[in-house]
LOLO-40437 format. One record per residue (C-alpha): residue in one letter; x, y, z. Coordinates in steps of 0.05 Angstrom, whole numbers, padded with zeros to 5 digits, always signed. Example, Ala and Ser with C-alpha at 12.3 -4.5 7.8 and 13.67 -1.06 7.14 Angstrom:
REM residues 2
A+00246-00090+00156;S+00273-00021+00143;
This chain:
REM residues 300
M-01797-00951+00350;F-01831-00881+00341;K-01904-00889+00369;T-01887-00863+00435;I-01832-00815+00458;R-01786-00846+00507;N-01724-00800+00498;F-01690-00747+00458;H-01615-00726+00461;K-01599-00667+00427;F-01523-00650+00416;Q-01509-00575+00414;L-01451-00569+00369;K-01400-00517+00343;I-01352-00530+00286;V-01291-00501+00277;P-01245-00512+00217;R-01173-00527+00243;S-01148-00535+00164;G-01170-00509+00097;F-01243-00546+00092;H-01280-00557+00024;I-01348-00577+00008;G-01361-00575-00060;A-01439-00543-00084;G-01473-00591-00138;D-01478-00539-00187;T-01428-00498-00234;D-01421-00424-00231;I-01413-00396-00302;T-01384-00328-00280;P-01306-00315-00306;I-01282-00309-00237;A-01323-00363-00201;S-01277-00424-00177;D-01280-00490-00212;A-01304-00515-00141;E-01343-00477-00106;F-01356-00486-00030;V-01436-00500-00024;R-01473-00437-00008;I-01549-00430+00014;S-01597-00365+00010;T-01625-00350+00075;P-01669-00290+00111;W-01602-00258+00125;G-01562-00270+00065;R-01525-00316+00017;T-01483-00361+00059;V-01428-00421+00060;Y-01463-00479+00111;I-01449-00553+00121;P-01499-00590+00099;G-01532-00631+00151;S-01526-00695+00094;S-01452-00683+00087;L-01446-00698+00170;K-01495-00759+00162;G-01446-00796+00109;V-01388-00775+00149;F-01415-00810+00223;R-01445-00871+00188;S-01386-00886+00151;D-01345-00880+00209;A-01396-00910+00255;E-01401-00970+00214;A-01321-00981+00219;L-01331-00977+00302;L-01383-01033+00295;K-01335-01075+00252;S-01292-01068+00304;Q-01333-01093+00348;N-01352-01150+00301;K-01425-01126+00284;E-01445-01137+00213;V-01461-01084+00177;C-01486-01070+00103;E-01425-01090+00051;L-01457-01061-00017;A-01404-01113-00051;K-01380-01107-00123;G-01381-01160-00177;D-01373-01231-00150;R-01368-01217-00083;K-01440-01235-00040;D-01460-01163-00006;K-01514-01154+00048;D-01558-01097+00036;C-01616-01097+00092;G-01656-01044+00044;K-01659-01098-00011;D-01671-01163+00031;I-01738-01117+00065;N-01759-01111-00004;N-01752-01186-00018;N-01785-01205+00037;N-01860-01178+00035;N-01875-01197+00107;L-01832-01144+00139;E-01877-01084+00144;K-01873-01068+00212;S-01825-01036+00256;E-01820-01087+00305;D-01811-01135+00249;I-01760-01093+00208;Y-01714-01066+00262;P-01689-01136+00283;S-01675-01159+00215;V-01625-01094+00197;C-01557-01083+00223;P-01529-01040+00268;S-01524-00991+00226;C-01584-00985+00193;K-01623-00990+00263;T-01581-00925+00280;F-01583-00890+00211;G-01649-00917+00177;N-01657-00942+00100;M-01703-00936+00053;K-01758-00974+00097;M-01739-00953+00164;A-01734-00879+00196;S-01661-00858+00221;V-01655-00851+00305;V-01600-00794+00287;R-01628-00732+00255;F-01573-00684+00228;E-01581-00608+00211;D-01555-00557+00179;F-01499-00528+00206;F-01503-00445+00192;P-01448-00392+00209;F-01496-00373+00269;K-01541-00387+00325;S-01610-00401+00314;D-01630-00357+00373;E-01583-00296+00350;S-01616-00233+00334;D-01631-00216+00255;E-01566-00160+00258;E-01521-00219+00296;K-01536-00267+00237;I-01522-00217+00185;K-01459-00197+00210;H-01434-00272+00222;I-01451-00281+00152;D-01401-00221+00129;E-01348-00243+00174;I-01345-00319+00148;E-01333-00303+00083;K-01276-00264+00104;Y-01247-00344+00120;T-01263-00364+00049;S-01206-00365+00000;I-01185-00402-00068;R-01129-00462-00068;N-01100-00487-00131;G-01084-00556-00148;I-01050-00593-00199;K-01041-00664-00230;I-00981-00701-00224;D-00950-00745-00276;R-00939-00802-00237;F-00887-00832-00295;T-00845-00768-00298;G-00865-00732-00234;S-00877-00670-00263;T-00942-00631-00272;S-00991-00655-00328;K-00996-00600-00379;G-01071-00569-00372;A-01084-00587-00304;L-01093-00534-00269;Y-01151-00528-00225;D-01174-00485-00159;Y-01218-00495-00099;E-01259-00460-00052;V-01238-00475+00020;I-01261-00445+00083;T-01199-00436+00142;G-01232-00402+00197;G-01302-00383+00230;C-01352-00424+00263;F-01412-00461+00246;Y-01473-00484+00289;G-01524-00533+00295;N-01554-00597+00325;I-01555-00673+00322;L-01620-00701+00355;L-01638-00771+00369;K-01705-00798+00379;N-01711-00861+00422;P-01651-00885+00419;E-01627-00951+00439;I-01566-00934+00498;W-01514-00952+00448;Q-01532-00913+00399;V-01520-00849+00431;L-01449-00879+00451;L-01439-00892+00379;I-01451-00815+00360;Y-01413-00788+00422;K-01355-00838+00389;T-01356-00807+00317;I-01350-00739+00348;N-01291-00750+00382;N-01262-00784+00335;I-01272-00720+00291;K-01245-00677+00352;D-01182-00720+00354;G-01170-00714+00277;F-01180-00784+00258;V-01244-00775+00216;K-01240-00723+00164;V-01294-00674+00135;G-01313-00653+00065;G-01280-00663+00004;K-01202-00670-00017;K-01177-00698+00056;S-01121-00732+00027;R-01090-00659+00006;G-01097-00641+00079;L-01168-00611+00079;G-01224-00627+00125;N-01186-00623+00192;L-01247-00603+00240;D-01252-00583+00314;I-01323-00605+00346;Q-01346-00595+00408;I-01407-00613+00446;E-01430-00530+00474;A-01494-00563+00514;L-01525-00627+00518;V-01606-00626+00524;I-01640-00690+00542;N-01719-00700+00546;S-01735-00766+00582;K-01807-00805+00600;S-01778-00814+00666;E-01777-00766+00720;K-01724-00813+00755;A-01688-00839+00697;I-01664-00838+00631;T-01715-00880+00587;F-01672-00900+00535;T-01710-00956+00476;K-01693-01036+00489;F-01719-01090+00437;E-01740-01151+00473;D-01789-01212+00453;G-01802-01180+00382;Q-01822-01107+00424;F-01800-01042+00435;K-01798-01024+00510;D-01775-00971+00559;N-01706-00984+00594;N-01700-00937+00650;V-01624-00923+00668;Q-01603-00883+00731;F-01545-00834+00725;D-01518-00785+00774;F-01528-00722+00738;Q-01469-00673+00757;N-01476-00597+00741;A-01542-00602+00705;F-01598-00559+00696;K-01665-00599+00711;E-01729-00576+00708;R-01798-00615+00696;D-01828-00628+00620;L-01891-00646+00588;I-01866-00720+00577;G-01829-00727+00640;Q-01767-00689+00657;K-01716-00645+00615;I-01640-00640+00637;T-01594-00591+00600;I-01512-00604+00612;T-01464-00549+00584;D-01409-00562+00632;K-01355-00604+00593;A-01337-00647+00652;A-01409-00667+00665;I-01420-00680+00592;E-01367-00732+00591;N-01378-00752+00662;Y-01450-00772+00639;F-01422-00808+00583;Q-01369-00848+00618;Q-01429-00873+00664;M-01458-00896+00596;L-01407-00932+00578;T-01415-00979+00646;K-01485-00990+00631;L-01480-01019+00568;P-01520-01082+00556;E-01474-01152+00554;S-01503-01162+00482;W-01471-01104+00459;W-01401-01135+00468;
């Protein structure tokens, strides 16, 4: 699927917490003043900072995308327990020695694995880590934003309620670190997607923005409500006259050139064809509305 470049779709995103937001660090800080569950942090050349791991976002996007696929009666991996039968594309491929080439693997896996990959096939979608600064900012600006984001961190207390008595369980007090403001910036990149895969990512972005999908931990306690904005959409296409999506037909990956009427977009020639940059929000929405009308019949 990736032997030739057909197109890239890069979502340049800005994430702003609307409520308390928590992604727990995997390690434990043993200092006396540390929270029981600190927000995940990483060291950068500009200082140690909170950030949103790309792996955390990928899990949220895959979970919501699978729910969307099921709503369209698409079969996806179901890792069942007990006596129920499960569908595991990775396991099925391991049990079939004849599936080695991507042309053989791709049609045999579910739409979720086609998009997000599995242990035998690379993902079409790549998630970056999101930081409280933009990649093109100066060193001074990055240091400033790292200092500013710490002002939005706070400690919340949690307790365990005894469901039989309705009172607080003894010794069940704990605390955790949340972020209640600031901005995080990063990208989601799709390489050689089919047209429905780009729409799937766009729909999940809207579901997060509309509050239907929460991100991070302790979501049932009011955390994880995020505003997610597409600041720019950058498209690189093999064709100079259309957007070249991937289509799988007759056991092969083929070009699927689709015409669009772009509004308020900056176009330029690129080494592989054309590069289109859209920053106007209405123009971005218009592009995806056009894309929705160009979905293949097989999707429905």
